PQR file of N, CA, C, O and H, with PARSE charges and radii, in Angstrom:
ATOM      1  N   MET A   1     117.279 116.096 142.503 -0.4000 1.5000
ATOM      2  CA  MET A   1     117.979 115.973 141.233 -0.0000 2.0000
ATOM      3  C   MET A   1     117.727 117.221 140.389  0.5500 1.7000
ATOM      4  O   MET A   1     116.602 117.496 139.971 -0.5500 1.4000
ATOM      5  N   SER A   2     118.770 117.940 140.161 -0.4000 1.5000
ATOM      6  CA  SER A   2     118.651 119.152 139.365 -0.0000 2.0000
ATOM      7  C   SER A   2     119.141 118.901 137.946  0.5500 1.7000
ATOM      8  O   SER A   2     120.152 118.234 137.727 -0.5500 1.4000
ATOM      9  H   SER A   2     119.683 117.716 140.500  0.4000 1.0000
ATOM     10  N   THR A   3     118.407 119.445 136.996 -0.4000 1.5000
ATOM     11  CA  THR A   3     118.845 119.351 135.602 -0.0000 2.0000
ATOM     12  C   THR A   3     119.231 120.728 135.062  0.5500 1.7000
ATOM     13  O   THR A   3     119.283 120.935 133.850 -0.5500 1.4000
ATOM     14  H   THR A   3     117.586 119.987 137.174  0.4000 1.0000
ATOM     15  N   ALA A   4     119.499 121.663 135.966 -0.4000 1.5000
ATOM     16  CA  ALA A   4     119.957 122.984 135.548 -0.0000 2.0000
ATOM     17  C   ALA A   4     121.273 122.823 134.784  0.5500 1.7000
ATOM     18  O   ALA A   4     122.114 122.007 135.163 -0.5500 1.4000
ATOM     19  H   ALA A   4     119.457 121.495 136.951  0.4000 1.0000
ATOM     20  N   PRO A   5     121.453 123.592 133.716 -0.5600 1.5000
ATOM     21  CA  PRO A   5     122.671 123.454 132.911  0.2800 2.0000
ATOM     22  C   PRO A   5     123.964 123.513 133.729  0.5500 1.7000
ATOM     23  O   PRO A   5     124.897 122.753 133.473 -0.5500 1.4000
ATOM     24  N   ALA A   6     124.016 124.405 134.699 -0.4000 1.5000
ATOM     25  CA  ALA A   6     125.233 124.518 135.513 -0.0000 2.0000
ATOM     26  C   ALA A   6     125.484 123.245 136.317  0.5500 1.7000
ATOM     27  O   ALA A   6     126.634 122.840 136.490 -0.5500 1.4000
ATOM     28  H   ALA A   6     123.257 125.023 134.906  0.4000 1.0000
ATOM     29  N   ASP A   7     124.421 122.611 136.809 -0.4000 1.5000
ATOM     30  CA  ASP A   7     124.565 121.379 137.582 -0.0000 2.0000
ATOM     31  C   ASP A   7     125.006 120.216 136.699  0.5500 1.7000
ATOM     32  O   ASP A   7     125.863 119.423 137.087 -0.5500 1.4000
ATOM     33  H   ASP A   7     123.487 122.940 136.669  0.4000 1.0000
ATOM     34  N   VAL A   8     124.417 120.120 135.512 -0.4000 1.5000
ATOM     35  CA  VAL A   8     124.792 119.064 134.571 -0.0000 2.0000
ATOM     36  C   VAL A   8     126.248 119.257 134.142  0.5500 1.7000
ATOM     37  O   VAL A   8     127.016 118.297 134.082 -0.5500 1.4000
ATOM     38  H   VAL A   8     123.720 120.764 135.197  0.4000 1.0000
ATOM     39  N   GLU A   9     126.616 120.497 133.845 -0.4000 1.5000
ATOM     40  CA  GLU A   9     128.000 120.782 133.452 -0.0000 2.0000
ATOM     41  C   GLU A   9     128.958 120.436 134.581  0.5500 1.7000
ATOM     42  O   GLU A   9     130.048 119.923 134.325 -0.5500 1.4000
ATOM     43  H   GLU A   9     125.992 121.277 133.893  0.4000 1.0000
ATOM     44  N   GLN A  10     128.577 120.704 135.824 -0.4000 1.5000
ATOM     45  CA  GLN A  10     129.431 120.367 136.965 -0.0000 2.0000
ATOM     46  C   GLN A  10     129.610 118.857 137.071  0.5500 1.7000
ATOM     47  O   GLN A  10     130.709 118.388 137.365 -0.5500 1.4000
ATOM     48  H   GLN A  10     127.692 121.121 136.032  0.4000 1.0000
ATOM     49  N   THR A  11     128.562 118.101 136.840 -0.4000 1.5000
ATOM     50  CA  THR A  11     128.668 116.640 136.856 -0.0000 2.0000
ATOM     51  C   THR A  11     129.661 116.172 135.792  0.5500 1.7000
ATOM     52  O   THR A  11     130.502 115.313 136.056 -0.5500 1.4000
ATOM     53  H   THR A  11     127.669 118.483 136.601  0.4000 1.0000
ATOM     54  N   ILE A  12     129.561 116.736 134.599 -0.4000 1.5000
ATOM     55  CA  ILE A  12     130.477 116.374 133.507 -0.0000 2.0000
ATOM     56  C   ILE A  12     131.908 116.746 133.892  0.5500 1.7000
ATOM     57  O   ILE A  12     132.827 115.949 133.700 -0.5500 1.4000
ATOM     58  H   ILE A  12     128.877 117.434 134.384  0.4000 1.0000
ATOM     59  N   ARG A  13     132.104 117.951 134.433 -0.4000 1.5000
ATOM     60  CA  ARG A  13     133.440 118.400 134.840 -0.0000 2.0000
ATOM     61  C   ARG A  13     134.050 117.461 135.878  0.5500 1.7000
ATOM     62  O   ARG A  13     135.212 117.072 135.767 -0.5500 1.4000
ATOM     63  H   ARG A  13     131.358 118.599 134.588  0.4000 1.0000
ATOM     64  N   GLU A  14     133.259 117.103 136.884 -0.4000 1.5000
ATOM     65  CA  GLU A  14     133.753 116.216 137.945 -0.0000 2.0000
ATOM     66  C   GLU A  14     134.159 114.862 137.371  0.5500 1.7000
ATOM     67  O   GLU A  14     135.199 114.314 137.734 -0.5500 1.4000
ATOM     68  H   GLU A  14     132.315 117.419 136.974  0.4000 1.0000
ATOM     69  N   PHE A  15     133.336 114.328 136.477 -0.4000 1.5000
ATOM     70  CA  PHE A  15     133.673 113.048 135.852 -0.0000 2.0000
ATOM     71  C   PHE A  15     134.956 113.159 135.043  0.5500 1.7000
ATOM     72  O   PHE A  15     135.843 112.317 135.179 -0.5500 1.4000
ATOM     73  H   PHE A  15     132.490 114.774 136.182  0.4000 1.0000
ATOM     74  N   LEU A  16     135.070 114.178 134.206 -0.4000 1.5000
ATOM     75  CA  LEU A  16     136.247 114.335 133.353 -0.0000 2.0000
ATOM     76  C   LEU A  16     137.505 114.584 134.175  0.5500 1.7000
ATOM     77  O   LEU A  16     138.593 114.156 133.789 -0.5500 1.4000
ATOM     78  H   LEU A  16     134.349 114.863 134.095  0.4000 1.0000
ATOM     79  N   THR A  17     137.369 115.261 135.287 -0.4000 1.5000
ATOM     80  CA  THR A  17     138.514 115.450 136.186 -0.0000 2.0000
ATOM     81  C   THR A  17     138.969 114.105 136.750  0.5500 1.7000
ATOM     82  O   THR A  17     140.164 113.817 136.808 -0.5500 1.4000
ATOM     83  H   THR A  17     136.485 115.609 135.601  0.4000 1.0000
ATOM     84  N   ARG A  18     138.008 113.292 137.160 -0.4000 1.5000
ATOM     85  CA  ARG A  18     138.326 111.987 137.745 -0.0000 2.0000
ATOM     86  C   ARG A  18     139.020 111.065 136.750  0.5500 1.7000
ATOM     87  O   ARG A  18     139.934 110.329 137.124 -0.5500 1.4000
ATOM     88  H   ARG A  18     137.037 113.525 137.113  0.4000 1.0000
ATOM     89  N   VAL A  19     138.597 111.096 135.485 -0.4000 1.5000
ATOM     90  CA  VAL A  19     139.217 110.228 134.472 -0.0000 2.0000
ATOM     91  C   VAL A  19     140.384 110.925 133.765  0.5500 1.7000
ATOM     92  O   VAL A  19     140.939 110.415 132.792 -0.5500 1.4000
ATOM     93  H   VAL A  19     137.855 111.694 135.182  0.4000 1.0000
ATOM     94  N   GLU A  20     140.738 112.103 134.284 -0.4000 1.5000
ATOM     95  CA  GLU A  20     141.883 112.871 133.788 -0.0000 2.0000
ATOM     96  C   GLU A  20     141.765 113.240 132.306  0.5500 1.7000
ATOM     97  O   GLU A  20     142.719 113.114 131.539 -0.5500 1.4000
ATOM     98  H   GLU A  20     140.287 112.516 135.075  0.4000 1.0000
ATOM     99  N   LYS A  21     140.569 113.699 131.929 -0.4000 1.5000
ATOM    100  CA  LYS A  21     140.330 114.116 130.546 -0.0000 2.0000
ATOM    101  C   LYS A  21     139.645 115.481 130.469  0.5500 1.7000
ATOM    102  O   LYS A  21     139.030 115.808 129.454 -0.5500 1.4000
ATOM    103  H   LYS A  21     139.794 113.801 132.552  0.4000 1.0000
ATOM    104  N   LEU A  22     139.746 116.274 131.531 -0.4000 1.5000
ATOM    105  CA  LEU A  22     139.108 117.587 131.519 -0.0000 2.0000
ATOM    106  C   LEU A  22     139.908 118.529 130.627  0.5500 1.7000
ATOM    107  O   LEU A  22     141.082 118.789 130.894 -0.5500 1.4000
ATOM    108  H   LEU A  22     140.246 116.008 132.356  0.4000 1.0000
ATOM    109  N   PRO A  23     139.276 119.045 129.563 -0.5600 1.5000
ATOM    110  CA  PRO A  23     139.981 119.980 128.674  0.2800 2.0000
ATOM    111  C   PRO A  23     140.088 121.356 129.323  0.5500 1.7000
ATOM    112  O   PRO A  23     139.434 121.636 130.327 -0.5500 1.4000
ATOM    113  N   GLU A  24     140.918 122.206 128.737 -0.4000 1.5000
ATOM    114  CA  GLU A  24     141.058 123.571 129.252 -0.0000 2.0000
ATOM    115  C   GLU A  24     139.729 124.311 129.190  0.5500 1.7000
ATOM    116  O   GLU A  24     139.384 125.044 130.117 -0.5500 1.4000
ATOM    117  H   GLU A  24     141.450 121.979 127.921  0.4000 1.0000
ATOM    118  N   ALA A  25     138.990 124.129 128.118 -0.4000 1.5000
ATOM    119  CA  ALA A  25     137.691 124.789 127.956 -0.0000 2.0000
ATOM    120  C   ALA A  25     136.627 123.747 127.644  0.5500 1.7000
ATOM    121  O   ALA A  25     136.725 123.015 126.660 -0.5500 1.4000
ATOM    122  H   ALA A  25     139.270 123.533 127.365  0.4000 1.0000
ATOM    123  N   LEU A  26     135.619 123.692 128.487 -0.4000 1.5000
ATOM    124  CA  LEU A  26     134.500 122.772 128.273 -0.0000 2.0000
ATOM    125  C   LEU A  26     133.392 123.558 127.592  0.5500 1.7000
ATOM    126  O   LEU A  26     132.555 124.167 128.258 -0.5500 1.4000
ATOM    127  H   LEU A  26     135.539 124.287 129.287  0.4000 1.0000
ATOM    128  N   THR A  27     133.389 123.542 126.260 -0.4000 1.5000
ATOM    129  CA  THR A  27     132.436 124.322 125.471 -0.0000 2.0000
ATOM    130  C   THR A  27     131.353 123.415 124.904  0.5500 1.7000
ATOM    131  O   THR A  27     131.580 122.216 124.741 -0.5500 1.4000
ATOM    132  H   THR A  27     134.069 123.047 125.720  0.4000 1.0000
ATOM    133  N   PRO A  28     130.174 123.965 124.600 -0.5600 1.5000
ATOM    134  CA  PRO A  28     129.087 123.148 124.058  0.2800 2.0000
ATOM    135  C   PRO A  28     129.428 122.420 122.764  0.5500 1.7000
ATOM    136  O   PRO A  28     128.900 121.336 122.515 -0.5500 1.4000
ATOM    137  N   ASP A  29     130.294 122.987 121.938 -0.4000 1.5000
ATOM    138  CA  ASP A  29     130.620 122.351 120.657 -0.0000 2.0000
ATOM    139  C   ASP A  29     131.762 121.341 120.751  0.5500 1.7000
ATOM    140  O   ASP A  29     132.175 120.783 119.735 -0.5500 1.4000
ATOM    141  H   ASP A  29     130.723 123.868 122.140  0.4000 1.0000
ATOM    142  N   LEU A  30     132.272 121.102 121.945 -0.4000 1.5000
ATOM    143  CA  LEU A  30     133.375 120.164 122.137 -0.0000 2.0000
ATOM    144  C   LEU A  30     132.891 118.719 121.947  0.5500 1.7000
ATOM    145  O   LEU A  30     131.991 118.276 122.660 -0.5500 1.4000
ATOM    146  H   LEU A  30     131.936 121.555 122.771  0.4000 1.0000
ATOM    147  N   PRO A  31     133.479 117.979 120.993 -0.5600 1.5000
ATOM    148  CA  PRO A  31     133.084 116.585 120.788  0.2800 2.0000
ATOM    149  C   PRO A  31     133.437 115.721 122.004  0.5500 1.7000
ATOM    150  O   PRO A  31     134.448 115.952 122.668 -0.5500 1.4000
ATOM    151  N   LEU A  32     132.607 114.744 122.282 -0.4000 1.5000
ATOM    152  CA  LEU A  32     132.848 113.834 123.398 -0.0000 2.0000
ATOM    153  C   LEU A  32     133.895 112.775 123.062  0.5500 1.7000
ATOM    154  O   LEU A  32     134.570 112.260 123.953 -0.5500 1.4000
ATOM    155  H   LEU A  32     131.785 114.556 121.743  0.4000 1.0000
ATOM    156  N   TYR A  33     134.027 112.453 121.787 -0.4000 1.5000
ATOM    157  CA  TYR A  33     134.870 111.336 121.376 -0.0000 2.0000
ATOM    158  C   TYR A  33     136.041 111.819 120.529  0.5500 1.7000
ATOM    159  O   TYR A  33     136.169 113.016 120.272 -0.5500 1.4000
ATOM    160  H   TYR A  33     133.479 112.871 121.063  0.4000 1.0000
ATOM    161  N   ALA A  34     136.876 110.917 120.104 -0.4000 1.5000
ATOM    162  CA  ALA A  34     137.974 111.126 119.155 -0.0000 2.0000
ATOM    163  C   ALA A  34     138.758 112.411 119.395  0.5500 1.7000
ATOM    164  O   ALA A  34     139.436 112.552 120.413 -0.5500 1.4000
ATOM    165  H   ALA A  34     136.772 109.945 120.312  0.4000 1.0000
ATOM    166  N   ASP A  35     138.662 113.350 118.447 -0.4000 1.5000
ATOM    167  CA  ASP A  35     139.481 114.559 118.498 -0.0000 2.0000
ATOM    168  C   ASP A  35     139.027 115.556 119.560  0.5500 1.7000
ATOM    169  O   ASP A  35     139.670 116.590 119.742 -0.5500 1.4000
ATOM    170  H   ASP A  35     138.112 113.235 117.619  0.4000 1.0000
ATOM    171  N   GLY A  36     137.954 115.275 120.251 -0.4000 1.5000
ATOM    172  CA  GLY A  36     137.475 116.158 121.313 -0.0000 2.0000
ATOM    173  C   GLY A  36     138.034 115.706 122.650  0.5500 1.7000
ATOM    174  O   GLY A  36     139.245 115.720 122.872 -0.5500 1.4000
ATOM    175  H   GLY A  36     137.431 114.436 120.103  0.4000 1.0000
ATOM    176  N   ILE A  37     137.136 115.306 123.534 -0.4000 1.5000
ATOM    177  CA  ILE A  37     137.535 114.846 124.865 -0.0000 2.0000
ATOM    178  C   ILE A  37     138.233 113.496 124.783  0.5500 1.7000
ATOM    179  O   ILE A  37     139.150 113.222 125.556 -0.5500 1.4000
ATOM    180  H   ILE A  37     136.152 115.295 123.354  0.4000 1.0000
ATOM    181  N   GLY A  38     137.805 112.656 123.854 -0.4000 1.5000
ATOM    182  CA  GLY A  38     138.432 111.347 123.675 -0.0000 2.0000
ATOM    183  C   GLY A  38     137.880 110.253 124.573  0.5500 1.7000
ATOM    184  O   GLY A  38     138.614 109.349 124.972 -0.5500 1.4000
ATOM    185  H   GLY A  38     137.059 112.879 123.225  0.4000 1.0000
ATOM    186  N   LEU A  39     136.584 110.327 124.897 -0.4000 1.5000
ATOM    187  CA  LEU A  39     135.989 109.278 125.724 -0.0000 2.0000
ATOM    188  C   LEU A  39     135.967 107.957 124.968  0.5500 1.7000
ATOM    189  O   LEU A  39     135.680 107.917 123.771 -0.5500 1.4000
ATOM    190  H   LEU A  39     135.988 111.062 124.573  0.4000 1.0000
ATOM    191  N   ASP A  40     136.276 106.872 125.682 -0.4000 1.5000
ATOM    192  CA  ASP A  40     136.140 105.550 125.085 -0.0000 2.0000
ATOM    193  C   ASP A  40     134.789 104.966 125.523  0.5500 1.7000
ATOM    194  O   ASP A  40     134.040 105.624 126.245 -0.5500 1.4000
ATOM    195  H   ASP A  40     136.509 106.904 126.654  0.4000 1.0000
ATOM    196  N   SER A  41     134.481 103.761 125.101 -0.4000 1.5000
ATOM    197  CA  SER A  41     133.157 103.189 125.369 -0.0000 2.0000
ATOM    198  C   SER A  41     132.910 102.978 126.864  0.5500 1.7000
ATOM    199  O   SER A  41     131.792 103.193 127.330 -0.5500 1.4000
ATOM    200  H   SER A  41     135.090 103.227 124.515  0.4000 1.0000
ATOM    201  N   LEU A  42     133.911 102.569 127.612 -0.4000 1.5000
ATOM    202  CA  LEU A  42     133.742 102.369 129.052 -0.0000 2.0000
ATOM    203  C   LEU A  42     133.501 103.702 129.757  0.5500 1.7000
ATOM    204  O   LEU A  42     132.635 103.795 130.627 -0.5500 1.4000
ATOM    205  H   LEU A  42     134.819 102.394 127.233  0.4000 1.0000
ATOM    206  N   GLU A  43     134.255 104.724 129.390 -0.4000 1.5000
ATOM    207  CA  GLU A  43     134.071 106.044 129.984 -0.0000 2.0000
ATOM    208  C   GLU A  43     132.702 106.620 129.623  0.5500 1.7000
ATOM    209  O   GLU A  43     132.070 107.278 130.449 -0.5500 1.4000
ATOM    210  H   GLU A  43     134.959 104.648 128.683  0.4000 1.0000
ATOM    211  N   THR A  44     132.248 106.378 128.405 -0.4000 1.5000
ATOM    212  CA  THR A  44     130.933 106.840 127.987 -0.0000 2.0000
ATOM    213  C   THR A  44     129.847 106.165 128.817  0.5500 1.7000
ATOM    214  O   THR A  44     128.905 106.825 129.256 -0.5500 1.4000
ATOM    215  H   THR A  44     132.762 105.844 127.734  0.4000 1.0000
ATOM    216  N   ALA A  45     129.966 104.873 129.034 -0.4000 1.5000
ATOM    217  CA  ALA A  45     128.994 104.142 129.857 -0.0000 2.0000
ATOM    218  C   ALA A  45     129.006 104.651 131.296  0.5500 1.7000
ATOM    219  O   ALA A  45     127.956 104.776 131.926 -0.5500 1.4000
ATOM    220  H   ALA A  45     130.731 104.337 128.678  0.4000 1.0000
ATOM    221  N   GLU A  46     130.182 104.937 131.803 -0.4000 1.5000
ATOM    222  CA  GLU A  46     130.301 105.445 133.164 -0.0000 2.0000
ATOM    223  C   GLU A  46     129.665 106.842 133.285  0.5500 1.7000
ATOM    224  O   GLU A  46     128.941 107.112 134.242 -0.5500 1.4000
ATOM    225  H   GLU A  46     131.035 104.835 131.291  0.4000 1.0000
ATOM    226  N   LEU A  47     129.936 107.717 132.324 -0.4000 1.5000
ATOM    227  CA  LEU A  47     129.333 109.047 132.327 -0.0000 2.0000
ATOM    228  C   LEU A  47     127.817 108.930 132.230  0.5500 1.7000
ATOM    229  O   LEU A  47     127.095 109.655 132.915 -0.5500 1.4000
ATOM    230  H   LEU A  47     130.525 107.498 131.546  0.4000 1.0000
ATOM    231  N   SER A  48     127.334 108.035 131.395 -0.4000 1.5000
ATOM    232  CA  SER A  48     125.906 107.798 131.248 -0.0000 2.0000
ATOM    233  C   SER A  48     125.276 107.431 132.587  0.5500 1.7000
ATOM    234  O   SER A  48     124.239 107.983 132.957 -0.5500 1.4000
ATOM    235  H   SER A  48     127.920 107.446 130.839  0.4000 1.0000
ATOM    236  N   ALA A  49     125.885 106.517 133.306 -0.4000 1.5000
ATOM    237  CA  ALA A  49     125.357 106.071 134.602 -0.0000 2.0000
ATOM    238  C   ALA A  49     125.389 107.195 135.638  0.5500 1.7000
ATOM    239  O   ALA A  49     124.451 107.344 136.421 -0.5500 1.4000
ATOM    240  H   ALA A  49     126.728 106.069 133.007  0.4000 1.0000
ATOM    241  N   ILE A  50     126.448 107.973 135.642 -0.4000 1.5000
ATOM    242  CA  ILE A  50     126.567 109.077 136.596 -0.0000 2.0000
ATOM    243  C   ILE A  50     125.508 110.139 136.314  0.5500 1.7000
ATOM    244  O   ILE A  50     124.876 110.647 137.240 -0.5500 1.4000
ATOM    245  H   ILE A  50     127.209 107.852 135.005  0.4000 1.0000
ATOM    246  N   LEU A  51     125.312 110.476 135.043 -0.4000 1.5000
ATOM    247  CA  LEU A  51     124.293 111.465 134.695 -0.0000 2.0000
ATOM    248  C   LEU A  51     122.901 110.985 135.107  0.5500 1.7000
ATOM    249  O   LEU A  51     122.099 111.764 135.622 -0.5500 1.4000
ATOM    250  H   LEU A  51     125.826 110.064 134.290  0.4000 1.0000
ATOM    251  N   GLU A  52     122.619 109.708 134.882 -0.4000 1.5000
ATOM    252  CA  GLU A  52     121.309 109.173 135.282 -0.0000 2.0000
ATOM    253  C   GLU A  52     121.150 109.195 136.797  0.5500 1.7000
ATOM    254  O   GLU A  52     120.092 109.569 137.301 -0.5500 1.4000
ATOM    255  H   GLU A  52     123.270 109.074 134.464  0.4000 1.0000
ATOM    256  N   ASP A  53     122.191 108.799 137.529 -0.4000 1.5000
ATOM    257  CA  ASP A  53     122.127 108.812 138.993 -0.0000 2.0000
ATOM    258  C   ASP A  53     121.939 110.228 139.539  0.5500 1.7000
ATOM    259  O   ASP A  53     121.138 110.450 140.447 -0.5500 1.4000
ATOM    260  H   ASP A  53     123.051 108.495 137.119  0.4000 1.0000
ATOM    261  N   ASP A  54     122.681 111.178 138.979 -0.4000 1.5000
ATOM    262  CA  ASP A  54     122.664 112.546 139.501 -0.0000 2.0000
ATOM    263  C   ASP A  54     121.488 113.380 139.020  0.5500 1.7000
ATOM    264  O   ASP A  54     121.040 114.283 139.726 -0.5500 1.4000
ATOM    265  H   ASP A  54     123.332 110.997 138.241  0.4000 1.0000
ATOM    266  N   HIS A  55     120.978 113.082 137.811 -0.4000 1.5000
ATOM    267  CA  HIS A  55     119.972 113.966 137.211 -0.0000 2.0000
ATOM    268  C   HIS A  55     118.678 113.256 136.795  0.5500 1.7000
ATOM    269  O   HIS A  55     117.780 113.881 136.232 -0.5500 1.4000
ATOM    270  H   HIS A  55     121.342 112.348 137.238  0.4000 1.0000
ATOM    271  N   GLY A  56     118.585 111.961 137.070 -0.4000 1.5000
ATOM    272  CA  GLY A  56     117.321 111.252 136.892 -0.0000 2.0000
ATOM    273  C   GLY A  56     117.041 110.657 135.530  0.5500 1.7000
ATOM    274  O   GLY A  56     116.169 109.797 135.405 -0.5500 1.4000
ATOM    275  H   GLY A  56     119.315 111.453 137.528  0.4000 1.0000
ATOM    276  N   THR A  57     117.755 111.090 134.510 -0.4000 1.5000
ATOM    277  CA  THR A  57     117.577 110.529 133.178 -0.0000 2.0000
ATOM    278  C   THR A  57     118.937 110.406 132.506  0.5500 1.7000
ATOM    279  O   THR A  57     119.923 111.002 132.940 -0.5500 1.4000
ATOM    280  H   THR A  57     118.463 111.789 134.612  0.4000 1.0000
ATOM    281  N   ASP A  58     118.964 109.623 131.443 -0.4000 1.5000
ATOM    282  CA  ASP A  58     120.217 109.307 130.763 -0.0000 2.0000
ATOM    283  C   ASP A  58     120.160 109.754 129.306  0.5500 1.7000
ATOM    284  O   ASP A  58     119.383 109.202 128.526 -0.5500 1.4000
ATOM    285  H   ASP A  58     118.163 109.139 131.090  0.4000 1.0000
ATOM    286  N   PRO A  59     120.967 110.742 128.924 -0.5600 1.5000
ATOM    287  CA  PRO A  59     120.934 111.225 127.546  0.2800 2.0000
ATOM    288  C   PRO A  59     121.461 110.212 126.532  0.5500 1.7000
ATOM    289  O   PRO A  59     121.284 110.398 125.328 -0.5500 1.4000
ATOM    290  N   PHE A  60     122.098 109.158 126.997 -0.4000 1.5000
ATOM    291  CA  PHE A  60     122.667 108.154 126.102 -0.0000 2.0000
ATOM    292  C   PHE A  60     121.682 107.033 125.774  0.5500 1.7000
ATOM    293  O   PHE A  60     122.030 106.110 125.039 -0.5500 1.4000
ATOM    294  H   PHE A  60     122.242 109.007 127.975  0.4000 1.0000
ATOM    295  N   GLN A  61     120.465 107.095 126.303 -0.4000 1.5000
ATOM    296  CA  GLN A  61     119.466 106.050 126.058 -0.0000 2.0000
ATOM    297  C   GLN A  61     118.531 106.357 124.899  0.5500 1.7000
ATOM    298  O   GLN A  61     117.689 105.526 124.558 -0.5500 1.4000
ATOM    299  H   GLN A  61     120.182 107.845 126.901  0.4000 1.0000
ATOM    300  N   GLY A  62     118.656 107.519 124.289 -0.4000 1.5000
ATOM    301  CA  GLY A  62     117.785 107.895 123.185 -0.0000 2.0000
ATOM    302  C   GLY A  62     118.191 107.236 121.884  0.5500 1.7000
ATOM    303  O   GLY A  62     119.105 106.412 121.844 -0.5500 1.4000
ATOM    304  H   GLY A  62     119.340 108.194 124.565  0.4000 1.0000
ATOM    305  N   ASP A  63     117.503 107.609 120.827 -0.4000 1.5000
ATOM    306  CA  ASP A  63     117.795 107.058 119.503 -0.0000 2.0000
ATOM    307  C   ASP A  63     119.156 107.499 118.978  0.5500 1.7000
ATOM    308  O   ASP A  63     119.843 106.740 118.294 -0.5500 1.4000
ATOM    309  H   ASP A  63     116.761 108.278 120.860  0.4000 1.0000
ATOM    310  N   GLU A  64     119.540 108.732 119.302 -0.4000 1.5000
ATOM    311  CA  GLU A  64     120.827 109.255 118.846 -0.0000 2.0000
ATOM    312  C   GLU A  64     121.707 109.558 120.050  0.5500 1.7000
ATOM    313  O   GLU A  64     121.286 110.250 120.977 -0.5500 1.4000
ATOM    314  H   GLU A  64     118.983 109.349 119.858  0.4000 1.0000
ATOM    315  N   LEU A  65     122.922 109.040 120.033 -0.4000 1.5000
ATOM    316  CA  LEU A  65     123.854 109.301 121.121 -0.0000 2.0000
ATOM    317  C   LEU A  65     124.362 110.732 121.053  0.5500 1.7000
ATOM    318  O   LEU A  65     124.601 111.256 119.964 -0.5500 1.4000
ATOM    319  H   LEU A  65     123.264 108.478 119.280  0.4000 1.0000
ATOM    320  N   PRO A  66     124.529 111.373 122.215 -0.5600 1.5000
ATOM    321  CA  PRO A  66     125.110 112.710 122.210  0.2800 2.0000
ATOM    322  C   PRO A  66     126.513 112.669 121.606  0.5500 1.7000
ATOM    323  O   PRO A  66     127.288 111.748 121.865 -0.5500 1.4000
ATOM    324  N   GLN A  67     126.819 113.669 120.809 -0.4000 1.5000
ATOM    325  CA  GLN A  67     128.137 113.745 120.180 -0.0000 2.0000
ATOM    326  C   GLN A  67     128.998 114.857 120.773  0.5500 1.7000
ATOM    327  O   GLN A  67     130.223 114.837 120.651 -0.5500 1.4000
ATOM    328  H   GLN A  67     126.189 114.417 120.599  0.4000 1.0000
ATOM    329  N   THR A  68     128.345 115.828 121.417 -0.4000 1.5000
ATOM    330  CA  THR A  68     129.060 116.964 121.987 -0.0000 2.0000
ATOM    331  C   THR A  68     128.575 117.225 123.414  0.5500 1.7000
ATOM    332  O   THR A  68     127.547 116.698 123.840 -0.5500 1.4000
ATOM    333  H   THR A  68     127.350 115.844 121.515  0.4000 1.0000
ATOM    334  N   VAL A  69     129.321 118.037 124.132 -0.4000 1.5000
ATOM    335  CA  VAL A  69     128.894 118.471 125.465 -0.0000 2.0000
ATOM    336  C   VAL A  69     127.549 119.186 125.346  0.5500 1.7000
ATOM    337  O   VAL A  69     126.673 119.002 126.191 -0.5500 1.4000
ATOM    338  H   VAL A  69     130.155 118.465 123.786  0.4000 1.0000
ATOM    339  N   GLY A  70     127.381 119.994 124.309 -0.4000 1.5000
ATOM    340  CA  GLY A  70     126.132 120.711 124.087 -0.0000 2.0000
ATOM    341  C   GLY A  70     124.944 119.792 123.890  0.5500 1.7000
ATOM    342  O   GLY A  70     123.832 120.125 124.300 -0.5500 1.4000
ATOM    343  H   GLY A  70     128.093 120.143 123.623  0.4000 1.0000
ATOM    344  N   ASP A  71     125.158 118.634 123.264 -0.4000 1.5000
ATOM    345  CA  ASP A  71     124.069 117.663 123.093 -0.0000 2.0000
ATOM    346  C   ASP A  71     123.557 117.187 124.450  0.5500 1.7000
ATOM    347  O   ASP A  71     122.351 117.029 124.639 -0.5500 1.4000
ATOM    348  H   ASP A  71     126.061 118.364 122.930  0.4000 1.0000
ATOM    349  N   ILE A  72     124.463 116.959 125.387 -0.4000 1.5000
ATOM    350  CA  ILE A  72     124.060 116.534 126.733 -0.0000 2.0000
ATOM    351  C   ILE A  72     123.303 117.657 127.426  0.5500 1.7000
ATOM    352  O   ILE A  72     122.249 117.422 128.018 -0.5500 1.4000
ATOM    353  H   ILE A  72     125.443 117.087 125.234  0.4000 1.0000
ATOM    354  N   LEU A  73     123.829 118.872 127.359 -0.4000 1.5000
ATOM    355  CA  LEU A  73     123.168 120.016 127.988 -0.0000 2.0000
ATOM    356  C   LEU A  73     121.795 120.255 127.379  0.5500 1.7000
ATOM    357  O   LEU A  73     120.848 120.559 128.104 -0.5500 1.4000
ATOM    358  H   LEU A  73     124.685 119.062 126.878  0.4000 1.0000
ATOM    359  N   SER A  74     121.668 120.127 126.073 -0.4000 1.5000
ATOM    360  CA  SER A  74     120.375 120.304 125.391 -0.0000 2.0000
ATOM    361  C   SER A  74     119.368 119.248 125.808  0.5500 1.7000
ATOM    362  O   SER A  74     118.182 119.544 125.956 -0.5500 1.4000
ATOM    363  H   SER A  74     122.437 119.880 125.484  0.4000 1.0000
ATOM    364  N   PHE A  75     119.829 118.016 125.998 -0.4000 1.5000
ATOM    365  CA  PHE A  75     118.949 116.939 126.440 -0.0000 2.0000
ATOM    366  C   PHE A  75     118.264 117.315 127.742  0.5500 1.7000
ATOM    367  O   PHE A  75     117.053 117.143 127.881 -0.5500 1.4000
ATOM    368  H   PHE A  75     120.792 117.775 125.878  0.4000 1.0000
ATOM    369  N   TYR A  76     119.032 117.827 128.695 -0.4000 1.5000
ATOM    370  CA  TYR A  76     118.461 118.175 129.985 -0.0000 2.0000
ATOM    371  C   TYR A  76     117.658 119.476 129.948  0.5500 1.7000
ATOM    372  O   TYR A  76     116.780 119.686 130.785 -0.5500 1.4000
ATOM    373  H   TYR A  76     120.016 117.966 128.582  0.4000 1.0000
ATOM    374  N   ALA A  77     117.953 120.342 128.992 -0.4000 1.5000
ATOM    375  CA  ALA A  77     117.226 121.604 128.869 -0.0000 2.0000
ATOM    376  C   ALA A  77     115.840 121.406 128.269  0.5500 1.7000
ATOM    377  O   ALA A  77     114.949 122.234 128.457 -0.5500 1.4000
ATOM    378  H   ALA A  77     118.667 120.171 128.313  0.4000 1.0000
ATOM    379  N   ALA A  78     115.664 120.300 127.544 -0.4000 1.5000
ATOM    380  CA  ALA A  78     114.387 120.045 126.868 -0.0000 2.0000
ATOM    381  C   ALA A  78     113.282 119.645 127.822  0.5500 1.7000
ATOM    382  O   ALA A  78     112.154 119.401 127.392 -0.5500 1.4000
ATOM    383  H   ALA A  78     116.388 119.627 127.392  0.4000 1.0000
TER
END
């Protein structure tokens, strides 16, 4: 299980491609919800499970939910 930023970003890209929500540019400041990627609660739960399976921990289990792609990348960088 790698938590290298490139590996985590690839996991996110693969998930967003599968749910047909991959934006043209996946930048750290891109919001996960609403006006950003537009993930709904089911998609968020699915991404959470995939990240935990692929990288060993779940960034959505902390006190504050990630709001941007960068929040997820920062979680694994810490």
